[in-house]
N, C-alpha and C positions, 0 to 999 in steps of 0.2 A: 557731878550730877549723876544720880543713879537711874537705873531703868524704871523703877517705880515712880520716881518723880516725873520723868519724861512722859510716861504713859498717860498722865492726866493733863498734859499741857500740849502746846503746839510748838515745842522747842527742839524737835529731833534734829533738824538741819543744823542748828547752832551747836547742839551737843556733839554731833559728828565733826563739825568744823573745828571745834575746840580740841578734840582728840587728834585730828590730823595736824593742826598747827603745833601741837605740843610734842609731836614725834621727834625723837632725838636719837642720834647714833649711839651716844654714850649710854642711853637707857635701854638699848636693845640687848637682850640676852644673846649669848654666843650662838645658840641654835637658830635664833631668828636671823642673825647676820648670815649664817651659813645658808639658810633657805633663801634669803635674798640673793646671794651669789648664785645659787643653783637656778633660780628663776631667770636671772640675767643670762647665764650660760645657755639655758635651754631656749630662751628667746632668740639669741644670736644664732644658735644652731638651726632653728627652724627658718629664720629669716634668710640666712645665707643659702640654705638649700632651696628656698622658694624664690630666690631673686630673679630667676629667668622665666618665671611663669608669665604667660601672655598678659594677664591682667596688670602686671607690674609695668610692662612696656607701655600699655595704654595710659596708665596713670602718670608715668614719667613724661610722656609726650604732652599730656594735657597740662601738667604743672610747669613744664618747661616753657610753654607758650605764655603762661601767666607771668613768668619772670620773677624778679625780686632779688634781694640781697642773698648771696650764697653763703649762708652761715652754718649749715648743717650737712652732715654726710648722709648719703644713701647707702644702705647695706647692700653689698655685692655689686655696687656700681661706682665708677669714679666721679660721676657727676655730683655736684653739690647744689643745694637748693635752700630757700628760706625755711626756717624752722617749721612753720605751719605746713608747708608742702612736704617736707621730709617726714613729719609725723604721719601724714596721710599715707604716703607711699610706703614707709617702713612698716606701719601697722598692717596694711593690706598684705605686704610681702611676707610678714611673719606668720600670717594666718592663712596664706594661700594653700598650704599643704594640709591644713587642719591637723597639725602634729604638735601644737603648742599646748601649754598646761591648762588645767581646769581647776575650778573650786566650786563645789556643789552649793555653797552658801549663796553664790550670786544668782542663779547657777550659770556659769559661763567661763570664759577664758580671761583671767585677770591680767596676766603679764603683758599680753599682746595689746591690751587696751591702755595700760598704765605706762609702760616703758617707752614706746616710740616718741611721744611728745616730750616726756621727761628727759630722755637722752638728748633729743635735739636742743632742748632748752639748756641742758647742762653743758653741752658742747659750746653753745653760743655764749654762755656765762662763764665758761672756764671753771666749772664746778668740779669738786673732787669726788672720788669714789664714795667716801663716807657721806657726803652731801646727798649723793644720788640714792644711797641705800636707805637713809632716814626718810627721804621724800617718798621713795618707792613703798616702803612699809606703810607710811601714812596713807598713801593712795590705795594700796592693796586692801588694807583693813576697812577703809571707807567703802569701797566697792562691795565688799562682802556684807557689811552691815546694812547698806542700802538694799542690797539684794534680799537679805533676810526680812527686811521690813515689808516687802511686797510679794514674797513667795508664799504659796505656789501660784497664786493667781496671775502674776505678771507673765511668767513664762507660759503658763497654761493658756492665756489669751492670745498667744502667738508672737509675743515680743522676744527678740533675740537679745538676751541680757548682756552679751558682750558689747553690743553697740549702745544699749540704753544705760544699764547700770555701770558699765565700764567707763562711760563718759564722766560719771561722778568721781570714780577713782582717779582718772587721769587729771581732772580738775584739781582735786585735793592734793595730788602729788606735785603738780606744777606750781600751785599756789604756795605750797610749803617751800619749794626750792626758791621761789621769789621772795620768801621771807614775810609773807602776809600774816597778819595776826588772825585770831579766830573770826573776827567780824569780816575780814577780807576773804578768808577761805569760805565763809558762809555765802558771800556774794558770788564767789566763783562757782560754788555748787549750784546756786540758783541759775546762773547764766548757762551752766552746762545742762541743767535739767530741762530748760526750756528748748534746748536744741536736740536732746537725746532721742535717737531713733534707731530702728532696726527690726525687721520682721522675719520670723522663722520661715515664712512662705518663700523667702529668697534663698533658702538652703539649696545647694547644688547649682548655684550660679556664682558669677564673680561678685555679686553683691554681698555674699556672706563675709568674705575677707574684707570687702569694702567697709562693712560695719565696724570692724576692728580699727581700721585706719581712720574712719570718721570719729570714733570715740576718742582716739588719741588726739586728733586735730581739734575736736570740739573742746576737750579738756584743756589743751594748751591755750587755745583762743580765750576760753572763759577765764583762765587764770590771768592772762595778760590784760584782758579788759578790766578785770577786777582790780588789778594793780594800778590801772589808770583812773580808777574811780567810777567805773561803769556801775550803774545801780541795778539792783535786783531785789525781789522779795527775800527776806531773811528766813522764810519758812517754806520754801518752794517744795520741799519733799512732802510735807504733811498738810499744807493749807488746803482750803476748799478749792476744788478744781486744780489742785497741784499735782505733782508727779504721782504720788501714791494713789490718790483717789481716781485719777483718770486712767491710770495704767494697770490697775489691779482691783480685784474684788476682795482682796484681803489687805488689812493694814495692821501691822504688828510692831509697834515701836519697842515693845519689851524684847522681842527677838533681836532687834537691831542693837540694843544696848547690853544684852546679856554677854557675859564673858565667855569666850570659847575656851576649849581645853588648852591649858598651857598659857592662856592669856593672849594668843595671837591666832587669827584665822589662817595665816600663812603656813602654820604647822599642818593644816589639812590640805595643802596644795597637792594636786594630783598630776603627776607627769605622765605623758603618753609614751608608751613603748611600742605601740602599733599605730601605723600611719592612717588611721581612720577615725570616724566619729567616736567620741568617748563611750557612747552607749553601746558600741559593738565590742568594747574591750572585755567585759566579763564573759560574753558568749565566746569570744576568741580564746580566752584563757580556759574555759570549759572544754572547748574543742581540742585544744592542745593537750590537756590532761588525758583525754580519751585516746588521742593519737599515740601518746606515750605508752599505751598498753599494747602497742604493735598492731593496732587495728588499721586495716586498709580500707579505702573508700568502697571498694567492690564488696567488702564484707558487710556493708551497712544496708539493711532493708528499709528502715524508717528512722526518723529523728523527730524529736519534739523539743523545741526551745521555749522556755518560759522566761519572760522578762517583765519588767514593770510596764504598766499600761502607757506611761508617758512616752516610751520608745516607739509606740505605734505612729506617732506624729513627728518623729525625728529621723529615724533611720530604717524605715520600712519600705525601701524601694525593692520590689519583689523580683524584677528582672532588669538589673542594671545593664546598660549598653556600653559604658565606658568606665574609665578609672575613677573619675570623680563620683559617679553614681555608685560605684562599688563601695566607696568609703562610707556610704550612707545606706548600706544594705546588710541587714542581719543575715539573711540567707547566704549572700555571697561571701561575706567574711568568715562565717562558720565553715562553709564549704572549702574556702581557701585554707583555713587552719587545719581542718581534718585531712586535707590533701598534702600538707607539708609545705604550702606556699608561704614564703617569708612575709608575714603581715607587717613587719617593720620596714621592709624594703620599699622605697619609693617606686621602683620599676614594677612592683607587683600589682599596682593599680593601673590597669591599662585596658584598652579595648580588647586586646588579645586574651587577657585573663578573664575579663568580664564575659566574654563570649566563648570561652573554652568549653568544648562539648562535655567533657567529663565533669567539670565544675558545675555546669548548668544542670546536668542529670542529678548530681548530688544535691544541689540546692533545691531542686524541685521536689525532692523527697522530704524536705524539712517543713514541719508544721509549726506555726507560731502560736504561742499561748500567752496572751497579754493579761497580766494579773495586777490587781491593786495591792496585794499583800506582800509583794517582793520589794526589796530595797531599790531605791531609785536607779542605782547602777549595778544591780545584782542580776544573776542569771542562774538558771538550772537547765542542764542539757541531758536529755534521755536519748540513748542510741540503742536501737534494737538491731541485733545482727541477724544474718540470714539463718544462723543455727538456732535462733530463738533466745539467745542470751541478751540481756539488757544491761547496759552500762550507764552510769549516771555520774555527773560532775556538777559542782556548784562553785560559784565565785562571786565575790562582791568587790567590784572595782571602785567602790566609793570609799574604801578604807585606805587612808594614806599610809605609806611606809613610815615606820617609827625609827628604823635604823638609818639615820640621815647619812652616815658615812657610806653604807652600802648603796644607798640611793645615789650618792655622789659618784660612785664608781660606774653605776649604770648610765648616769647622765654623761659622764666623760666619754664612755664608749659610744653613746648615741651622738654626741657632739663630733667626735672624730669621724664617725661613719658618714655624717652629713656634710661636714665642713672640709675635710681633707680633699675630696674630689673637686672642690671648687677653688679653694685657696692654696692647696698644696700642703703637704705634711708639716713643713717647717713653719709656715705662717699660721697654720691651724694651731700648732702647739704654742706658738707665741701668744695668740689671741686667747686660748684657753688658760694659759698661765696668768695672763693679765686679769682675766675675769676671776679666776680663783684667788688672786691677790687683790681684789677690788678695793679692799679697805685701805690699801696703801697707794692707790692710783691718785696722783696729784691733780690730774686734769683729764676729765672724761673724753675730751677731744682726741687724745692719743688712742683710746680704745675704739672710738667711733671711726677714726681714720683707718685703723688697722683692719676693721671689718668691711671697709669699702672695697670696691672692685679694683 
C-alpha cells in the first residue's frame, strides 16, 4: 500500500501495523543492524549512568509495593520486577540524564521509549538478539512515521512526543516480538494511542523521564492486551476524534508513508555527545568552534546566538539555578562551552556550575535571536571581542553522521565513560562486547542480567 493510496483513505494505522508486523532480521541491511546495535549500546550507557537518580528510587519503591512476578531485570539494580514495572523503571532511568538518542522525525527520543518494554518482554520470553533487533526496528520506524503524520502541530501544541508518539513505537515493537499479525499490531497501536500522554510543560521535572517510562510500559501493556484479544478501533491514529485530530492541527499521512533516505528512519538517528537538551547541541558546537580559536571568556564583549524559534519553548531557561535547569538553558550551555567546561561530563551540570560567577557574567552577555528560517536543530553564534573583532560559527545538529563506523567509536567511548565508573572496567567491557555482538546473543536475559546492579 503506497502513500498516495493511504492519503485518500482512513487506513494509516493498518498500513503502519502491516509494516511493523513484516519487519524481519534477515531483511535488514547491514547498516540498519549496525544502527540497531548502536541504539541499544547508547540506551544501556545512559540507563546505567542514570540508575542512581532520585526519581529511580521513588519509582522502584512504588513498583516494589505493587509486587508481582519477578520476570525482568532492572538496569543498575539487583532487584527484579514484573515486565511492566521494569519497563516503567528502566525507561525513566534511561531518560533521567537526558543523554539518550533523538530522531527529529518524531520529534523525540525513540530508543528510550521502544527498548525498555521490549527488553523486559524479550527477557521474559527468552528471545534472541536477532528477535530483539527486528522488533526494535519495527517499533522505531513506527514511532517516526506516526510522528511525521502529526508534526509540527503535535509538538507545537505542547505534547512531549517521547511519551505520546513513543508509545506507538513501543507497542509495535512488543507486538512484533509477540508474533502478532498486522491486525493484532493494529489493535496494539490503538490500545497504546488511547493511553499515550506527556506534556512539554513538565520539562525540568521528574515527569519528563517518567514520560519515557510510561511510553515503554504503555506499549508493552498494549501489545500484551492485544495478544489476549483486547479490542480497539483499527484506525485510531486517523479516525474522527482519534490521535491525529485531537493531538495536532496538522494531519499528513503522506509524510508518514514516504520512504526516508536509505529506506529506514533509523539512519537519521542522532546520538548525544553533550549531556543536555538536544536543542543546545548546535549552540554548544558553535561555542566550541570559537573557543578553539584560543578565545578566552574575558576577551568577549558581546554574543548573539541565533536558533530556531521552537527552541524558545524548550531550552530557554535564562538563569538556571541547578544542574537540571542548566541542561535546558541555551545561555548556560554556551557559556560553559566557551569557558572550556566539559559539556559531556555528568558532573558539569550542578548547582556550583549553574551559579558560578564567571559563567553567570558570560551568559548574561548573550543575546538570543529566535528565528523561523533556521534548521530545527541549527544555530549561528556571533561573538564580538573587546578589540572589535567579530567571530562567527554555525552548526546543524540535525544532520546525522554518515560514517557509522566512526560513530560507533564515539559511542564506545561514551559508553565506557558512563558505564565503567558504575560497573567497573571488566564488566563494562563484557557488556559492551555482548551488545556489539547482539546478532549472536541467544537469549536477551543474559544481557539484561549483566546490566543489572
